[in-house]
PyMOL Python script that loads the backbone (N, CA, C, O; Angstrom):
from pymol import cmd

cmd.read_pdbstr("""\
ATOM      1  N   MET A   1      78.506 233.084 309.909  1.00  0.00           N
ATOM      2  CA  MET A   1      79.771 232.412 309.733  1.00  0.00           C
ATOM      3  C   MET A   1      80.861 233.464 309.573  1.00  0.00           C
ATOM      4  O   MET A   1      80.674 234.463 308.879  1.00  0.00           O
ATOM      5  N   CYS A   2      81.953 233.242 310.194  1.00  0.00           N
ATOM      6  CA  CYS A   2      83.074 234.166 310.181  1.00  0.00           C
ATOM      7  C   CYS A   2      83.797 234.107 308.829  1.00  0.00           C
ATOM      8  O   CYS A   2      83.828 233.057 308.188  1.00  0.00           O
ATOM      9  N   THR A   3      84.366 235.214 308.407  1.00  0.00           N
ATOM     10  CA  THR A   3      85.086 235.281 307.136  1.00  0.00           C
ATOM     11  C   THR A   3      86.248 234.299 307.105  1.00  0.00           C
ATOM     12  O   THR A   3      86.526 233.688 306.073  1.00  0.00           O
ATOM     13  N   ILE A   4      86.923 234.150 308.233  1.00  0.00           N
ATOM     14  CA  ILE A   4      88.048 233.215 308.296  1.00  0.00           C
ATOM     15  C   ILE A   4      87.573 231.788 308.051  1.00  0.00           C
ATOM     16  O   ILE A   4      88.251 231.019 307.371  1.00  0.00           O
ATOM     17  N   ASP A   5      86.423 231.431 308.595  1.00  0.00           N
ATOM     18  CA  ASP A   5      85.873 230.096 308.368  1.00  0.00           C
ATOM     19  C   ASP A   5      85.632 229.852 306.885  1.00  0.00           C
ATOM     20  O   ASP A   5      85.893 228.755 306.390  1.00  0.00           O
ATOM     21  N   ILE A   6      85.147 230.841 306.184  1.00  0.00           N
ATOM     22  CA  ILE A   6      84.893 230.700 304.753  1.00  0.00           C
ATOM     23  C   ILE A   6      86.202 230.462 304.007  1.00  0.00           C
ATOM     24  O   ILE A   6      86.274 229.595 303.136  1.00  0.00           O
ATOM     25  N   TYR A   7      87.237 231.232 304.347  1.00  0.00           N
ATOM     26  CA  TYR A   7      88.538 231.059 303.688  1.00  0.00           C
ATOM     27  C   TYR A   7      89.122 229.668 303.961  1.00  0.00           C
ATOM     28  O   TYR A   7      89.712 229.051 303.074  1.00  0.00           O
ATOM     29  N   VAL A   8      88.956 229.187 305.176  1.00  0.00           N
ATOM     30  CA  VAL A   8      89.452 227.851 305.519  1.00  0.00           C
ATOM     31  C   VAL A   8      88.714 226.798 304.707  1.00  0.00           C
ATOM     32  O   VAL A   8      89.335 225.875 304.181  1.00  0.00           O
ATOM     33  N   ARG A   9      87.408 226.923 304.601  1.00  0.00           N
ATOM     34  CA  ARG A   9      86.618 225.958 303.833  1.00  0.00           C
ATOM     35  C   ARG A   9      87.009 225.968 302.353  1.00  0.00           C
ATOM     36  O   ARG A   9      87.111 224.911 301.729  1.00  0.00           O
ATOM     37  N   VAL A  10      87.224 227.142 301.802  1.00  0.00           N
ATOM     38  CA  VAL A  10      87.630 227.253 300.401  1.00  0.00           C
ATOM     39  C   VAL A  10      88.996 226.606 300.202  1.00  0.00           C
ATOM     40  O   VAL A  10      89.198 225.865 299.240  1.00  0.00           O
ATOM     41  N   TYR A  11      89.933 226.879 301.105  1.00  0.00           N
ATOM     42  CA  TYR A  11      91.270 226.296 301.016  1.00  0.00           C
ATOM     43  C   TYR A  11      91.201 224.772 301.062  1.00  0.00           C
ATOM     44  O   TYR A  11      91.835 224.091 300.256  1.00  0.00           O
ATOM     45  N   LEU A  12      90.431 224.247 302.004  1.00  0.00           N
ATOM     46  CA  LEU A  12      90.317 222.794 302.133  1.00  0.00           C
ATOM     47  C   LEU A  12      89.670 222.176 300.901  1.00  0.00           C
ATOM     48  O   LEU A  12      90.080 221.104 300.455  1.00  0.00           O
ATOM     49  N   ALA A  13      88.673 222.839 300.355  1.00  0.00           N
ATOM     50  CA  ALA A  13      88.011 222.321 299.158  1.00  0.00           C
ATOM     51  C   ALA A  13      88.971 222.287 297.970  1.00  0.00           C
ATOM     52  O   ALA A  13      88.962 221.332 297.193  1.00  0.00           O
ATOM     53  N   LYS A  14      89.789 223.312 297.829  1.00  0.00           N
ATOM     54  CA  LYS A  14      90.721 223.377 296.701  1.00  0.00           C
ATOM     55  C   LYS A  14      91.836 222.347 296.815  1.00  0.00           C
ATOM     56  O   LYS A  14      92.332 221.861 295.799  1.00  0.00           O
ATOM     57  N   HIS A  15      92.236 222.008 298.034  1.00  0.00           N
ATOM     58  CA  HIS A  15      93.396 221.155 298.225  1.00  0.00           C
ATOM     59  C   HIS A  15      93.061 219.751 298.724  1.00  0.00           C
ATOM     60  O   HIS A  15      93.949 219.027 299.176  1.00  0.00           O
ATOM     61  N   ARG A  16      91.811 219.367 298.646  1.00  0.00           N
ATOM     62  CA  ARG A  16      91.373 218.071 299.174  1.00  0.00           C
ATOM     63  C   ARG A  16      92.093 216.903 298.501  1.00  0.00           C
ATOM     64  O   ARG A  16      92.544 215.990 299.193  1.00  0.00           O
ATOM     65  N   LYS A  17      92.213 216.908 297.165  1.00  0.00           N
ATOM     66  CA  LYS A  17      92.864 215.797 296.472  1.00  0.00           C
ATOM     67  C   LYS A  17      94.320 215.663 296.899  1.00  0.00           C
ATOM     68  O   LYS A  17      94.823 214.551 297.057  1.00  0.00           O
ATOM     69  N   ARG A  18      94.995 216.789 297.084  1.00  0.00           N
ATOM     70  CA  ARG A  18      96.389 216.750 297.518  1.00  0.00           C
ATOM     71  C   ARG A  18      96.476 216.148 298.928  1.00  0.00           C
ATOM     72  O   ARG A  18      97.362 215.338 299.200  1.00  0.00           O
ATOM     73  N   PHE A  19      95.571 216.535 299.813  1.00  0.00           N
ATOM     74  CA  PHE A  19      95.574 215.993 301.168  1.00  0.00           C
ATOM     75  C   PHE A  19      95.333 214.486 301.149  1.00  0.00           C
ATOM     76  O   PHE A  19      95.962 213.741 301.901  1.00  0.00           O
ATOM     77  N   ILE A  20      94.431 214.048 300.296  1.00  0.00           N
ATOM     78  CA  ILE A  20      94.144 212.614 300.183  1.00  0.00           C
ATOM     79  C   ILE A  20      95.374 211.877 299.658  1.00  0.00           C
ATOM     80  O   ILE A  20      95.729 210.818 300.176  1.00  0.00           O
ATOM     81  N   ALA A  21      96.024 212.429 298.634  1.00  0.00           N
ATOM     82  CA  ALA A  21      97.222 211.798 298.079  1.00  0.00           C
ATOM     83  C   ALA A  21      98.331 211.715 299.128  1.00  0.00           C
ATOM     84  O   ALA A  21      99.034 210.708 299.207  1.00  0.00           O
ATOM     85  N   GLU A  22      98.490 212.756 299.926  1.00  0.00           N
ATOM     86  CA  GLU A  22      99.494 212.740 300.987  1.00  0.00           C
ATOM     87  C   GLU A  22      99.158 211.677 302.032  1.00  0.00           C
ATOM     88  O   GLU A  22     100.048 210.993 302.537  1.00  0.00           O
ATOM     89  N   TYR A  23      97.890 211.545 302.349  1.00  0.00           N
ATOM     90  CA  TYR A  23      97.470 210.531 303.322  1.00  0.00           C
ATOM     91  C   TYR A  23      97.818 209.133 302.808  1.00  0.00           C
ATOM     92  O   TYR A  23      98.333 208.299 303.553  1.00  0.00           O
ATOM     93  N   ILE A  24      97.535 208.888 301.540  1.00  0.00           N
ATOM     94  CA  ILE A  24      97.829 207.573 300.966  1.00  0.00           C
ATOM     95  C   ILE A  24      99.334 207.328 300.971  1.00  0.00           C
ATOM     96  O   ILE A  24      99.781 206.228 301.296  1.00  0.00           O
ATOM     97  N   LYS A  25     100.112 208.335 300.618  1.00  0.00           N
ATOM     98  CA  LYS A  25     101.566 208.183 300.597  1.00  0.00           C
ATOM     99  C   LYS A  25     102.099 207.865 302.001  1.00  0.00           C
ATOM    100  O   LYS A  25     102.953 206.993 302.157  1.00  0.00           O
ATOM    101  N   GLU A  26     101.600 208.567 303.013  1.00  0.00           N
ATOM    102  CA  GLU A  26     102.060 208.360 304.387  1.00  0.00           C
ATOM    103  C   GLU A  26     101.631 206.996 304.937  1.00  0.00           C
ATOM    104  O   GLU A  26     102.330 206.407 305.762  1.00  0.00           O
ATOM    105  N   ASN A  27     100.494 206.508 304.481  1.00  0.00           N
ATOM    106  CA  ASN A  27      99.949 205.270 305.025  1.00  0.00           C
ATOM    107  C   ASN A  27      99.958 204.133 304.009  1.00  0.00           C
ATOM    108  O   ASN A  27      99.162 203.200 304.112  1.00  0.00           O
ATOM    109  N   PHE A  28     100.860 204.210 303.023  1.00  0.00           N
ATOM    110  CA  PHE A  28     100.856 203.234 301.934  1.00  0.00           C
ATOM    111  C   PHE A  28     101.058 201.813 302.439  1.00  0.00           C
ATOM    112  O   PHE A  28     100.394 200.886 301.975  1.00  0.00           O
ATOM    113  N   SER A  29     101.965 201.640 303.383  1.00  0.00           N
ATOM    114  CA  SER A  29     102.223 200.283 303.867  1.00  0.00           C
ATOM    115  C   SER A  29     100.977 199.688 304.518  1.00  0.00           C
ATOM    116  O   SER A  29     100.721 198.489 304.407  1.00  0.00           O
ATOM    117  N   LYS A  30     100.217 200.522 305.187  1.00  0.00           N
ATOM    118  CA  LYS A  30      98.985 200.064 305.833  1.00  0.00           C
ATOM    119  C   LYS A  30      97.911 199.761 304.788  1.00  0.00           C
ATOM    120  O   LYS A  30      97.090 198.862 304.971  1.00  0.00           O
ATOM    121  N   LEU A  31      97.926 200.525 303.685  1.00  0.00           N
ATOM    122  CA  LEU A  31      96.889 200.381 302.672  1.00  0.00           C
ATOM    123  C   LEU A  31      97.236 199.357 301.601  1.00  0.00           C
ATOM    124  O   LEU A  31      96.343 198.824 300.943  1.00  0.00           O
ATOM    125  N   SER A  32      98.522 199.078 301.419  1.00  0.00           N
ATOM    126  CA  SER A  32      98.933 198.169 300.356  1.00  0.00           C
ATOM    127  C   SER A  32      98.722 196.725 300.781  1.00  0.00           C
ATOM    128  O   SER A  32      98.319 196.430 301.906  1.00  0.00           O
ATOM    129  N   GLY A  33      99.003 195.866 299.866  1.00  0.00           N
ATOM    130  CA  GLY A  33      98.859 194.451 300.179  1.00  0.00           C
ATOM    131  C   GLY A  33      97.582 193.907 299.583  1.00  0.00           C
ATOM    132  O   GLY A  33      97.076 194.420 298.585  1.00  0.00           O
ATOM    133  N   GLU A  34      97.074 192.879 300.197  1.00  0.00           N
ATOM    134  CA  GLU A  34      95.876 192.232 299.689  1.00  0.00           C
ATOM    135  C   GLU A  34      94.683 193.197 299.736  1.00  0.00           C
ATOM    136  O   GLU A  34      94.721 194.234 300.398  1.00  0.00           O
ATOM    137  N   ASP A  35      93.670 192.832 299.041  1.00  0.00           N
ATOM    138  CA  ASP A  35      92.465 193.669 298.981  1.00  0.00           C
ATOM    139  C   ASP A  35      91.666 193.445 300.255  1.00  0.00           C
ATOM    140  O   ASP A  35      90.675 192.713 300.268  1.00  0.00           O
ATOM    141  N   ARG A  36      92.111 194.079 301.307  1.00  0.00           N
ATOM    142  CA  ARG A  36      91.479 193.878 302.601  1.00  0.00           C
ATOM    143  C   ARG A  36      90.267 194.779 302.759  1.00  0.00           C
ATOM    144  O   ARG A  36      90.104 195.756 302.027  1.00  0.00           O
ATOM    145  N   ALA A  37      89.440 194.448 303.700  1.00  0.00           N
ATOM    146  CA  ALA A  37      88.246 195.239 303.978  1.00  0.00           C
ATOM    147  C   ALA A  37      88.607 196.376 304.928  1.00  0.00           C
ATOM    148  O   ALA A  37      89.287 196.167 305.933  1.00  0.00           O
ATOM    149  N   LEU A  38      88.150 197.566 304.601  1.00  0.00           N
ATOM    150  CA  LEU A  38      88.374 198.744 305.431  1.00  0.00           C
ATOM    151  C   LEU A  38      87.126 199.048 306.237  1.00  0.00           C
ATOM    152  O   LEU A  38      86.009 198.805 305.781  1.00  0.00           O
ATOM    153  N   THR A  39      87.316 199.575 307.422  1.00  0.00           N
ATOM    154  CA  THR A  39      86.185 199.996 308.236  1.00  0.00           C
ATOM    155  C   THR A  39      85.677 201.346 307.739  1.00  0.00           C
ATOM    156  O   THR A  39      86.349 202.024 306.961  1.00  0.00           O
ATOM    157  N   SER A  40      84.502 201.724 308.189  1.00  0.00           N
ATOM    158  CA  SER A  40      83.959 203.043 307.835  1.00  0.00           C
ATOM    159  C   SER A  40      84.892 204.147 308.294  1.00  0.00           C
ATOM    160  O   SER A  40      85.088 205.131 307.581  1.00  0.00           O
ATOM    161  N   LYS A  41      85.466 203.997 309.472  1.00  0.00           N
ATOM    162  CA  LYS A  41      86.382 205.000 310.014  1.00  0.00           C
ATOM    163  C   LYS A  41      87.609 205.162 309.116  1.00  0.00           C
ATOM    164  O   LYS A  41      88.038 206.284 308.850  1.00  0.00           O
ATOM    165  N   GLU A  42      88.173 204.049 308.650  1.00  0.00           N
ATOM    166  CA  GLU A  42      89.336 204.112 307.763  1.00  0.00           C
ATOM    167  C   GLU A  42      88.988 204.800 306.448  1.00  0.00           C
ATOM    168  O   GLU A  42      89.775 205.591 305.928  1.00  0.00           O
ATOM    169  N   VAL A  43      87.803 204.496 305.912  1.00  0.00           N
ATOM    170  CA  VAL A  43      87.369 205.123 304.668  1.00  0.00           C
ATOM    171  C   VAL A  43      87.150 206.618 304.874  1.00  0.00           C
ATOM    172  O   VAL A  43      87.537 207.427 304.030  1.00  0.00           O
ATOM    173  N   MET A  44      86.532 206.987 305.991  1.00  0.00           N
ATOM    174  CA  MET A  44      86.311 208.410 306.274  1.00  0.00           C
ATOM    175  C   MET A  44      87.642 209.141 306.414  1.00  0.00           C
ATOM    176  O   MET A  44      87.772 210.277 305.958  1.00  0.00           O
ATOM    177  N   ASP A  45      88.627 208.506 307.036  1.00  0.00           N
ATOM    178  CA  ASP A  45      89.953 209.118 307.157  1.00  0.00           C
ATOM    179  C   ASP A  45      90.626 209.258 305.796  1.00  0.00           C
ATOM    180  O   ASP A  45      91.226 210.292 305.504  1.00  0.00           O
ATOM    181  N   MET A  46      90.532 208.226 304.967  1.00  0.00           N
ATOM    182  CA  MET A  46      91.152 208.277 303.644  1.00  0.00           C
ATOM    183  C   MET A  46      90.553 209.378 302.786  1.00  0.00           C
ATOM    184  O   MET A  46      91.273 210.123 302.121  1.00  0.00           O
ATOM    185  N   LEU A  47      89.227 209.475 302.806  1.00  0.00           N
ATOM    186  CA  LEU A  47      88.532 210.445 301.955  1.00  0.00           C
ATOM    187  C   LEU A  47      88.372 211.808 302.613  1.00  0.00           C
ATOM    188  O   LEU A  47      87.970 212.775 301.966  1.00  0.00           O
ATOM    189  N   GLN A  48      88.686 211.878 303.895  1.00  0.00           N
ATOM    190  CA  GLN A  48      88.521 213.106 304.679  1.00  0.00           C
ATOM    191  C   GLN A  48      87.087 213.624 304.582  1.00  0.00           C
ATOM    192  O   GLN A  48      86.833 214.771 304.216  1.00  0.00           O
ATOM    193  N   ILE A  49      86.165 212.731 304.925  1.00  0.00           N
ATOM    194  CA  ILE A  49      84.753 213.063 304.889  1.00  0.00           C
ATOM    195  C   ILE A  49      84.120 212.694 306.228  1.00  0.00           C
ATOM    196  O   ILE A  49      84.703 211.954 307.020  1.00  0.00           O
ATOM    197  N   SER A  50      82.934 213.210 306.466  1.00  0.00           N
ATOM    198  CA  SER A  50      82.203 212.906 307.695  1.00  0.00           C
ATOM    199  C   SER A  50      81.392 211.626 307.512  1.00  0.00           C
ATOM    200  O   SER A  50      81.264 211.105 306.404  1.00  0.00           O
ATOM    201  N   ARG A  51      80.855 211.137 308.613  1.00  0.00           N
ATOM    202  CA  ARG A  51      80.009 209.946 308.549  1.00  0.00           C
ATOM    203  C   ARG A  51      78.762 210.215 307.696  1.00  0.00           C
ATOM    204  O   ARG A  51      78.316 209.339 306.954  1.00  0.00           O
ATOM    205  N   ALA A  52      78.203 211.425 307.804  1.00  0.00           N
ATOM    206  CA  ALA A  52      77.019 211.771 307.016  1.00  0.00           C
ATOM    207  C   ALA A  52      77.329 211.730 305.518  1.00  0.00           C
ATOM    208  O   ALA A  52      76.517 211.243 304.730  1.00  0.00           O
ATOM    209  N   THR A  53      78.490 212.233 305.124  1.00  0.00           N
ATOM    210  CA  THR A  53      78.880 212.211 303.713  1.00  0.00           C
ATOM    211  C   THR A  53      79.098 210.784 303.250  1.00  0.00           C
ATOM    212  O   THR A  53      78.708 210.432 302.137  1.00  0.00           O
ATOM    213  N   LEU A  54      79.715 209.953 304.083  1.00  0.00           N
ATOM    214  CA  LEU A  54      79.900 208.547 303.732  1.00  0.00           C
ATOM    215  C   LEU A  54      78.549 207.878 303.522  1.00  0.00           C
ATOM    216  O   LEU A  54      78.369 207.123 302.566  1.00  0.00           O
ATOM    217  N   THR A  55      77.609 208.147 304.403  1.00  0.00           N
ATOM    218  CA  THR A  55      76.265 207.574 304.280  1.00  0.00           C
ATOM    219  C   THR A  55      75.601 208.018 302.980  1.00  0.00           C
ATOM    220  O   THR A  55      74.968 207.211 302.300  1.00  0.00           O
ATOM    221  N   ARG A  56      75.745 209.307 302.629  1.00  0.00           N
ATOM    222  CA  ARG A  56      75.179 209.806 301.365  1.00  0.00           C
ATOM    223  C   ARG A  56      75.809 209.103 300.170  1.00  0.00           C
ATOM    224  O   ARG A  56      75.104 208.740 299.228  1.00  0.00           O
ATOM    225  N   ARG A  57      77.110 208.909 300.192  1.00  0.00           N
ATOM    226  CA  ARG A  57      77.788 208.254 299.070  1.00  0.00           C
ATOM    227  C   ARG A  57      77.396 206.792 298.952  1.00  0.00           C
ATOM    228  O   ARG A  57      77.356 206.251 297.847  1.00  0.00           O
ATOM    229  N   ILE A  58      77.105 206.141 300.077  1.00  0.00           N
ATOM    230  CA  ILE A  58      76.604 204.763 300.036  1.00  0.00           C
ATOM    231  C   ILE A  58      75.214 204.748 299.418  1.00  0.00           C
ATOM    232  O   ILE A  58      74.935 203.918 298.552  1.00  0.00           O
ATOM    233  N   LYS A  59      74.335 205.653 299.847  1.00  0.00           N
ATOM    234  CA  LYS A  59      72.965 205.696 299.324  1.00  0.00           C
ATOM    235  C   LYS A  59      72.927 206.025 297.841  1.00  0.00           C
ATOM    236  O   LYS A  59      72.070 205.522 297.116  1.00  0.00           O
ATOM    237  N   LYS A  60      73.861 206.878 297.378  1.00  0.00           N
ATOM    238  CA  LYS A  60      73.922 207.240 295.956  1.00  0.00           C
ATOM    239  C   LYS A  60      74.590 206.160 295.114  1.00  0.00           C
ATOM    240  O   LYS A  60      74.548 206.219 293.885  1.00  0.00           O
ATOM    241  N   GLY A  61      75.209 205.171 295.764  1.00  0.00           N
ATOM    242  CA  GLY A  61      75.857 204.088 295.046  1.00  0.00           C
ATOM    243  C   GLY A  61      77.287 204.383 294.631  1.00  0.00           C
ATOM    244  O   GLY A  61      77.872 203.623 293.860  1.00  0.00           O
ATOM    245  N   LYS A  62      77.856 205.463 295.123  1.00  0.00           N
ATOM    246  CA  LYS A  62      79.231 205.791 294.772  1.00  0.00           C
ATOM    247  C   LYS A  62      80.212 204.899 295.514  1.00  0.00           C
ATOM    248  O   LYS A  62      81.283 204.589 294.991  1.00  0.00           O
ATOM    249  N   LEU A  63      79.868 204.486 296.709  1.00  0.00           N
ATOM    250  CA  LEU A  63      80.645 203.525 297.486  1.00  0.00           C
ATOM    251  C   LEU A  63      79.704 202.405 297.907  1.00  0.00           C
ATOM    252  O   LEU A  63      78.566 202.646 298.310  1.00  0.00           O
ATOM    253  N   LYS A  64      80.200 201.184 297.806  1.00  0.00           N
ATOM    254  CA  LYS A  64      79.343 200.058 298.157  1.00  0.00           C
ATOM    255  C   LYS A  64      80.038 199.186 299.190  1.00  0.00           C
ATOM    256  O   LYS A  64      81.114 198.650 298.924  1.00  0.00           O
ATOM    257  N   PRO A  65      79.440 199.037 300.357  1.00  0.00           N
ATOM    258  CA  PRO A  65      80.032 198.151 301.367  1.00  0.00           C
ATOM    259  C   PRO A  65      79.900 196.695 300.939  1.00  0.00           C
ATOM    260  O   PRO A  65      78.955 196.325 300.241  1.00  0.00           O
ATOM    261  N   VAL A  66      80.859 195.872 301.365  1.00  0.00           N
ATOM    262  CA  VAL A  66      80.805 194.452 301.023  1.00  0.00           C
ATOM    263  C   VAL A  66      79.773 193.713 301.858  1.00  0.00           C
ATOM    264  O   VAL A  66      79.384 192.594 301.524  1.00  0.00           O
ATOM    265  N   ASN A  67      79.328 194.339 302.945  1.00  0.00           N
ATOM    266  CA  ASN A  67      78.306 193.739 303.801  1.00  0.00           C
ATOM    267  C   ASN A  67      77.170 194.754 304.012  1.00  0.00           C
ATOM    268  O   ASN A  67      77.017 195.285 305.112  1.00  0.00           O
ATOM    269  N   PRO A  68      76.381 195.024 302.979  1.00  0.00           N
ATOM    270  CA  PRO A  68      75.408 196.116 303.044  1.00  0.00           C
ATOM    271  C   PRO A  68      74.309 195.955 304.089  1.00  0.00           C
ATOM    272  O   PRO A  68      73.716 196.951 304.504  1.00  0.00           O
ATOM    273  N   ASN A  69      74.027 194.756 304.517  1.00  0.00           N
ATOM    274  CA  ASN A  69      72.939 194.564 305.478  1.00  0.00           C
ATOM    275  C   ASN A  69      73.404 194.591 306.924  1.00  0.00           C
ATOM    276  O   ASN A  69      72.592 194.476 307.842  1.00  0.00           O
ATOM    277  N   GLU A  70      74.696 194.741 307.130  1.00  0.00           N
ATOM    278  CA  GLU A  70      75.246 194.773 308.478  1.00  0.00           C
ATOM    279  C   GLU A  70      75.235 196.195 309.020  1.00  0.00           C
ATOM    280  O   GLU A  70      75.192 197.161 308.257  1.00  0.00           O
ATOM    281  N   ARG A  71      75.275 196.312 310.323  1.00  0.00           N
ATOM    282  CA  ARG A  71      75.317 197.629 310.964  1.00  0.00           C
ATOM    283  C   ARG A  71      76.678 198.294 310.760  1.00  0.00           C
ATOM    284  O   ARG A  71      76.758 199.502 310.537  1.00  0.00           O
ATOM    285  N   VAL A  72      77.749 197.495 310.838  1.00  0.00           N
ATOM    286  CA  VAL A  72      79.103 198.007 310.654  1.00  0.00           C
ATOM    287  C   VAL A  72      79.539 197.698 309.227  1.00  0.00           C
ATOM    288  O   VAL A  72      79.693 196.534 308.857  1.00  0.00           O
ATOM    289  N   HIS A  73      79.736 198.742 308.430  1.00  0.00           N
ATOM    290  CA  HIS A  73      80.098 198.553 307.023  1.00  0.00           C
ATOM    291  C   HIS A  73      81.579 198.271 306.865  1.00  0.00           C
ATOM    292  O   HIS A  73      82.404 198.758 307.638  1.00  0.00           O
ATOM    293  N   ARG A  74      81.907 197.478 305.853  1.00  0.00           N
ATOM    294  CA  ARG A  74      83.279 197.219 305.425  1.00  0.00           C
ATOM    295  C   ARG A  74      83.339 197.500 303.923  1.00  0.00           C
ATOM    296  O   ARG A  74      82.392 197.228 303.186  1.00  0.00           O
ATOM    297  N   PHE A  75      84.468 198.047 303.493  1.00  0.00           N
ATOM    298  CA  PHE A  75      84.645 198.420 302.088  1.00  0.00           C
ATOM    299  C   PHE A  75      85.937 197.816 301.575  1.00  0.00           C
ATOM    300  O   PHE A  75      86.928 197.760 302.304  1.00  0.00           O
ATOM    301  N   LEU A  76      85.938 197.359 300.317  1.00  0.00           N
ATOM    302  CA  LEU A  76      87.165 196.837 299.732  1.00  0.00           C
ATOM    303  C   LEU A  76      88.122 197.994 299.458  1.00  0.00           C
ATOM    304  O   LEU A  76      87.736 199.023 298.904  1.00  0.00           O
ATOM    305  N   ARG A  77      89.366 197.803 299.855  1.00  0.00           N
ATOM    306  CA  ARG A  77      90.376 198.841 299.696  1.00  0.00           C
ATOM    307  C   ARG A  77      90.522 199.243 298.235  1.00  0.00           C
ATOM    308  O   ARG A  77      90.647 200.429 297.932  1.00  0.00           O
ATOM    309  N   SER A  78      90.508 198.273 297.326  1.00  0.00           N
ATOM    310  CA  SER A  78      90.695 198.569 295.901  1.00  0.00           C
ATOM    311  C   SER A  78      89.580 199.473 295.367  1.00  0.00           C
ATOM    312  O   SER A  78      89.830 200.334 294.524  1.00  0.00           O
ATOM    313  N   GLU A  79      88.361 199.281 295.853  1.00  0.00           N
ATOM    314  CA  GLU A  79      87.246 200.113 295.397  1.00  0.00           C
ATOM    315  C   GLU A  79      87.358 201.533 295.934  1.00  0.00           C
ATOM    316  O   GLU A  79      87.015 202.487 295.236  1.00  0.00           O
ATOM    317  N   VAL A  80      87.831 201.682 297.159  1.00  0.00           N
ATOM    318  CA  VAL A  80      88.010 203.022 297.728  1.00  0.00           C
ATOM    319  C   VAL A  80      89.128 203.753 296.987  1.00  0.00           C
ATOM    320  O   VAL A  80      88.995 204.937 296.678  1.00  0.00           O
ATOM    321  N   VAL A  81      90.221 203.060 296.704  1.00  0.00           N
ATOM    322  CA  VAL A  81      91.332 203.675 295.955  1.00  0.00           C
ATOM    323  C   VAL A  81      90.867 204.065 294.556  1.00  0.00           C
ATOM    324  O   VAL A  81      91.226 205.132 294.059  1.00  0.00           O
ATOM    325  N   GLU A  82      90.077 203.216 293.924  1.00  0.00           N
ATOM    326  CA  GLU A  82      89.532 203.542 292.596  1.00  0.00           C
ATOM    327  C   GLU A  82      88.621 204.767 292.667  1.00  0.00           C
ATOM    328  O   GLU A  82      88.640 205.612 291.772  1.00  0.00           O
ATOM    329  N   PHE A  83      87.835 204.860 293.718  1.00  0.00           N
ATOM    330  CA  PHE A  83      86.973 206.031 293.911  1.00  0.00           C
ATOM    331  C   PHE A  83      87.814 207.295 294.050  1.00  0.00           C
ATOM    332  O   PHE A  83      87.461 208.340 293.504  1.00  0.00           O
ATOM    333  N   ILE A  84      88.923 207.204 294.778  1.00  0.00           N
ATOM    334  CA  ILE A  84      89.807 208.358 294.946  1.00  0.00           C
ATOM    335  C   ILE A  84      90.401 208.759 293.599  1.00  0.00           C
ATOM    336  O   ILE A  84      90.455 209.943 293.267  1.00  0.00           O
ATOM    337  N   ARG A  85      90.845 207.770 292.825  1.00  0.00           N
ATOM    338  CA  ARG A  85      91.472 208.067 291.528  1.00  0.00           C
ATOM    339  C   ARG A  85      90.507 208.705 290.547  1.00  0.00           C
ATOM    340  O   ARG A  85      90.852 209.676 289.874  1.00  0.00           O
ATOM    341  N   THR A  86      89.318 208.171 290.463  1.00  0.00           N
ATOM    342  CA  THR A  86      88.375 208.605 289.428  1.00  0.00           C
ATOM    343  C   THR A  86      87.389 209.648 289.936  1.00  0.00           C
ATOM    344  O   THR A  86      86.894 210.467 289.161  1.00  0.00           O
ATOM    345  N   GLY A  87      87.102 209.621 291.228  1.00  0.00           N
ATOM    346  CA  GLY A  87      86.089 210.527 291.770  1.00  0.00           C
ATOM    347  C   GLY A  87      84.675 210.049 291.484  1.00  0.00           C
ATOM    348  O   GLY A  87      83.700 210.734 291.792  1.00  0.00           O
ATOM    349  N   LYS A  88      84.575 208.859 290.887  1.00  0.00           N
ATOM    350  CA  LYS A  88      83.262 208.300 290.555  1.00  0.00           C
ATOM    351  C   LYS A  88      83.098 206.973 291.267  1.00  0.00           C
ATOM    352  O   LYS A  88      84.061 206.388 291.762  1.00  0.00           O
ATOM    353  N   GLY A  89      81.889 206.521 291.307  1.00  0.00           N
ATOM    354  CA  GLY A  89      81.623 205.225 291.914  1.00  0.00           C
ATOM    355  C   GLY A  89      82.202 204.113 291.077  1.00  0.00           C
ATOM    356  O   GLY A  89      82.464 204.291 289.887  1.00  0.00           O
ATOM    357  N   VAL A  90      82.401 202.976 291.689  1.00  0.00           N
ATOM    358  CA  VAL A  90      82.930 201.801 291.012  1.00  0.00           C
ATOM    359  C   VAL A  90      81.787 201.059 290.355  1.00  0.00           C
ATOM    360  O   VAL A  90      80.682 201.012 290.897  1.00  0.00           O
ATOM    361  N   ASN A  91      82.041 200.473 289.184  1.00  0.00           N
ATOM    362  CA  ASN A  91      81.015 199.687 288.502  1.00  0.00           C
ATOM    363  C   ASN A  91      80.805 198.402 289.280  1.00  0.00           C
ATOM    364  O   ASN A  91      81.737 197.613 289.434  1.00  0.00           O
ATOM    365  N   TYR A  92      79.597 198.180 289.771  1.00  0.00           N
ATOM    366  CA  TYR A  92      79.331 197.037 290.626  1.00  0.00           C
ATOM    367  C   TYR A  92      78.688 195.877 289.898  1.00  0.00           C
ATOM    368  O   TYR A  92      78.097 195.010 290.542  1.00  0.00           O
ATOM    369  N   ASP A  93      78.780 195.828 288.587  1.00  0.00           N
ATOM    370  CA  ASP A  93      78.250 194.687 287.841  1.00  0.00           C
ATOM    371  C   ASP A  93      79.250 193.547 287.951  1.00  0.00           C
ATOM    372  O   ASP A  93      80.151 193.410 287.123  1.00  0.00           O
ATOM    373  N   ARG A  94      79.080 192.734 288.982  1.00  0.00           N
ATOM    374  CA  ARG A  94      80.026 191.635 289.227  1.00  0.00           C
ATOM    375  C   ARG A  94      79.463 190.346 288.725  1.00  0.00           C
ATOM    376  O   ARG A  94      80.108 189.304 288.838  1.00  0.00           O
TER     377      ARG A  94
END
""", "prot")
cmd.dss("prot")
cmd.show_as("cartoon", "prot")
cmd.util.cbc("prot")
cmd.orient("prot")
C-alpha cells in the first residue's frame, strides 16, 4: 500500500463524522419529513460505508431493516439518524 493511501485513509477516518454531518445538512430536505423507509443505497450514502460494512452492521444488530426477510432492505430514517448521533445501535425492544 502506498504511503499516500495510508494518509488518505487516516484523514477520512478522522473526519468521517464531519462528512456525515455535511451530507445530512446538504440533503436535509430529502431526509426530513415523515419517518420514511430508506433504501440500502441511501443508508450507505448517509453513513459513507460499503455494502459489506452495512451487512456487518445488520448482522451485529446495530442497524435493523424493517423488512429483514426481504432481499432488498429498507431502514427507518429515524433509526439511521439515531445511529449517526449515538454511534450505537437502536434499542429494538418494540
